[in-house]
PLY file of the C-alpha trace (Angstrom):
ply
format ascii 1.0
element vertex 175
property float x
property float y
property float z
element edge 174
property int vertex1
property int vertex2
end_header
-153.29 -39.34 29.85
-154.16 -35.76 29.20
-157.83 -36.53 30.00
-156.80 -37.88 33.40
-154.66 -34.84 34.16
-157.56 -32.57 33.04
-160.04 -34.40 35.33
-157.71 -34.09 38.28
-157.03 -30.39 37.68
-160.83 -29.79 37.42
-161.23 -30.85 41.09
-160.92 -27.64 43.21
-160.44 -29.69 46.39
-157.35 -31.43 45.13
-154.06 -30.14 46.64
-151.73 -32.97 45.62
-151.38 -36.24 43.78
-150.05 -39.49 45.22
-148.08 -42.04 43.17
-147.60 -45.38 45.01
-146.60 -48.94 44.53
-144.55 -50.20 41.64
-146.32 -48.31 38.83
-144.44 -45.00 39.11
-141.08 -46.63 38.40
-142.46 -49.25 36.00
-144.21 -46.56 33.96
-141.85 -43.74 34.67
-142.35 -41.87 31.32
-146.15 -41.59 31.96
-145.81 -40.70 35.61
-143.06 -38.13 34.89
-145.32 -36.49 32.29
-148.26 -36.35 34.77
-145.90 -35.10 37.54
-144.72 -32.24 35.42
-148.27 -31.28 34.54
-149.45 -31.49 38.08
-146.46 -29.46 39.44
-147.03 -26.83 36.75
-150.59 -26.47 38.11
-149.25 -26.03 41.66
-150.17 -29.48 43.01
-147.82 -31.43 45.34
-146.52 -34.80 44.16
-146.40 -37.59 46.77
-144.44 -40.78 46.09
-144.47 -43.93 48.11
-141.56 -46.35 47.54
-141.38 -49.98 48.33
-138.30 -50.78 46.36
-134.89 -51.83 47.54
-132.29 -49.34 46.58
-130.67 -51.80 44.15
-134.00 -52.02 42.32
-134.23 -48.24 42.00
-130.66 -47.82 40.83
-131.06 -50.63 38.32
-134.29 -49.11 36.97
-132.69 -45.68 36.82
-129.84 -47.03 34.57
-132.45 -48.39 32.13
-134.95 -45.53 32.11
-134.08 -41.77 32.21
-137.70 -40.95 32.86
-137.35 -42.19 36.48
-134.92 -39.30 37.06
-137.64 -36.87 35.68
-140.18 -38.29 38.01
-137.93 -38.17 41.08
-137.12 -34.51 40.33
-140.76 -33.68 40.67
-141.48 -35.35 44.03
-142.50 -33.00 46.87
-143.27 -35.62 49.47
-141.41 -38.91 49.61
-142.72 -41.76 51.89
-140.03 -44.39 52.42
-141.95 -47.51 53.13
-139.81 -50.45 51.94
-139.59 -53.00 54.66
-139.04 -56.76 55.25
-138.65 -58.81 58.37
-137.05 -62.28 58.69
-137.64 -63.27 62.30
-135.03 -65.64 63.72
-132.54 -66.01 66.53
-129.55 -63.72 66.25
-127.23 -66.72 66.09
-129.18 -68.02 63.13
-128.99 -64.84 60.95
-126.83 -65.46 57.94
-124.76 -62.68 56.41
-127.10 -62.80 53.36
-130.22 -62.31 55.55
-128.55 -59.55 57.46
-127.67 -57.74 54.23
-131.11 -58.26 52.74
-132.93 -56.71 55.74
-130.48 -53.82 56.08
-130.45 -53.14 52.34
-134.25 -53.20 52.00
-135.10 -51.39 55.31
-132.24 -48.84 55.68
-130.19 -48.51 52.47
-133.39 -47.86 50.42
-134.19 -44.88 52.70
-130.65 -43.49 52.15
-130.82 -43.82 48.35
-134.31 -42.60 47.84
-133.80 -39.68 50.17
-130.61 -38.67 48.47
-132.22 -38.89 45.04
-135.06 -36.47 45.89
-133.00 -34.05 47.91
-131.36 -32.10 45.08
-134.69 -30.88 43.90
-136.10 -30.28 47.35
-133.03 -28.30 48.38
-133.20 -26.24 45.22
-136.89 -25.46 45.79
-136.42 -25.01 49.57
-139.42 -27.19 50.09
-140.24 -30.80 50.64
-141.02 -33.55 53.12
-139.61 -37.01 53.72
-141.56 -39.46 55.79
-139.72 -42.64 56.90
-141.74 -45.62 58.08
-139.89 -47.03 61.06
-141.05 -49.32 63.95
-141.28 -49.37 67.69
-138.60 -52.09 67.43
-136.14 -49.36 66.31
-136.59 -47.76 69.58
-136.87 -50.62 72.05
-135.40 -53.57 70.10
-137.08 -56.95 69.52
-136.08 -60.53 70.40
-135.61 -62.60 67.26
-135.50 -59.49 65.05
-132.06 -57.96 65.72
-131.42 -57.16 62.06
-134.83 -55.59 61.65
-134.54 -53.60 64.90
-131.11 -52.43 63.86
-132.31 -51.19 60.46
-135.21 -49.35 61.97
-132.95 -47.81 64.60
-130.78 -46.59 61.73
-133.89 -45.03 60.11
-134.59 -43.21 63.41
-131.08 -41.84 63.62
-131.03 -40.87 59.99
-134.38 -39.13 60.34
-133.26 -37.05 63.39
-129.99 -36.04 61.70
-131.58 -35.21 58.38
-134.26 -33.17 60.07
-131.59 -31.00 61.66
-129.53 -30.75 58.50
-132.48 -29.99 56.20
-134.59 -27.84 58.48
-132.88 -24.60 57.29
-133.87 -25.47 53.76
-137.52 -25.78 54.80
-137.54 -29.53 54.28
-139.25 -31.62 56.99
-138.05 -35.19 57.77
-140.08 -37.31 60.10
-140.48 -40.93 60.98
-143.61 -42.90 61.86
-142.91 -45.78 64.19
-145.98 -48.12 64.40
-146.15 -50.68 67.09
0 1
1 2
2 3
3 4
4 5
5 6
6 7
7 8
8 9
9 10
10 11
11 12
12 13
13 14
14 15
15 16
16 17
17 18
18 19
19 20
20 21
21 22
22 23
23 24
24 25
25 26
26 27
27 28
28 29
29 30
30 31
31 32
32 33
33 34
34 35
35 36
36 37
37 38
38 39
39 40
40 41
41 42
42 43
43 44
44 45
45 46
46 47
47 48
48 49
49 50
50 51
51 52
52 53
53 54
54 55
55 56
56 57
57 58
58 59
59 60
60 61
61 62
62 63
63 64
64 65
65 66
66 67
67 68
68 69
69 70
70 71
71 72
72 73
73 74
74 75
75 76
76 77
77 78
78 79
79 80
80 81
81 82
82 83
83 84
84 85
85 86
86 87
87 88
88 89
89 90
90 91
91 92
92 93
93 94
94 95
95 96
96 97
97 98
98 99
99 100
100 101
101 102
102 103
103 104
104 105
105 106
106 107
107 108
108 109
109 110
110 111
111 112
112 113
113 114
114 115
115 116
116 117
117 118
118 119
119 120
120 121
121 122
122 123
123 124
124 125
125 126
126 127
127 128
128 129
129 130
130 131
131 132
132 133
133 134
134 135
135 136
136 137
137 138
138 139
139 140
140 141
141 142
142 143
143 144
144 145
145 146
146 147
147 148
148 149
149 150
150 151
151 152
152 153
153 154
154 155
155 156
156 157
157 158
158 159
159 160
160 161
161 162
162 163
163 164
164 165
165 166
166 167
167 168
168 169
169 170
170 171
171 172
172 173
173 174
């Protein structure tokens, strides 16, 4: 682990480190250790999440190192997303909740988790992955469009709320 950190720090072009996928939470102790070392050296830590908020909360209960990792994130990319295309009249309550939970509630939880540290440091960035359907709606994807519209509203509101703390909040809406 120390050799990996040393190799990264020897690269004069490196300005930040990206942690992505499941590994940062599955191996939180190692990633928290690396994050602290990279932060100490002045590098930014990016973290992409693809977990539902229930997964993150459950993992945090079992592993205190996840909190250490989260406290060292400078840039959070909220990227969890699922789609279950079907007619509105065919959406079950369970399907509705699954899409809203994965696509919208995960953004709320992960953003809230990283913000204490970002506000304290008066620095940070949250990038939310939305969709064009959050702006214009989509036939047969009402629950998906609703969740992505929620992300857009949350992004705009958080940008206004957190701007004075030098924290940027933006959304990318492919489509």
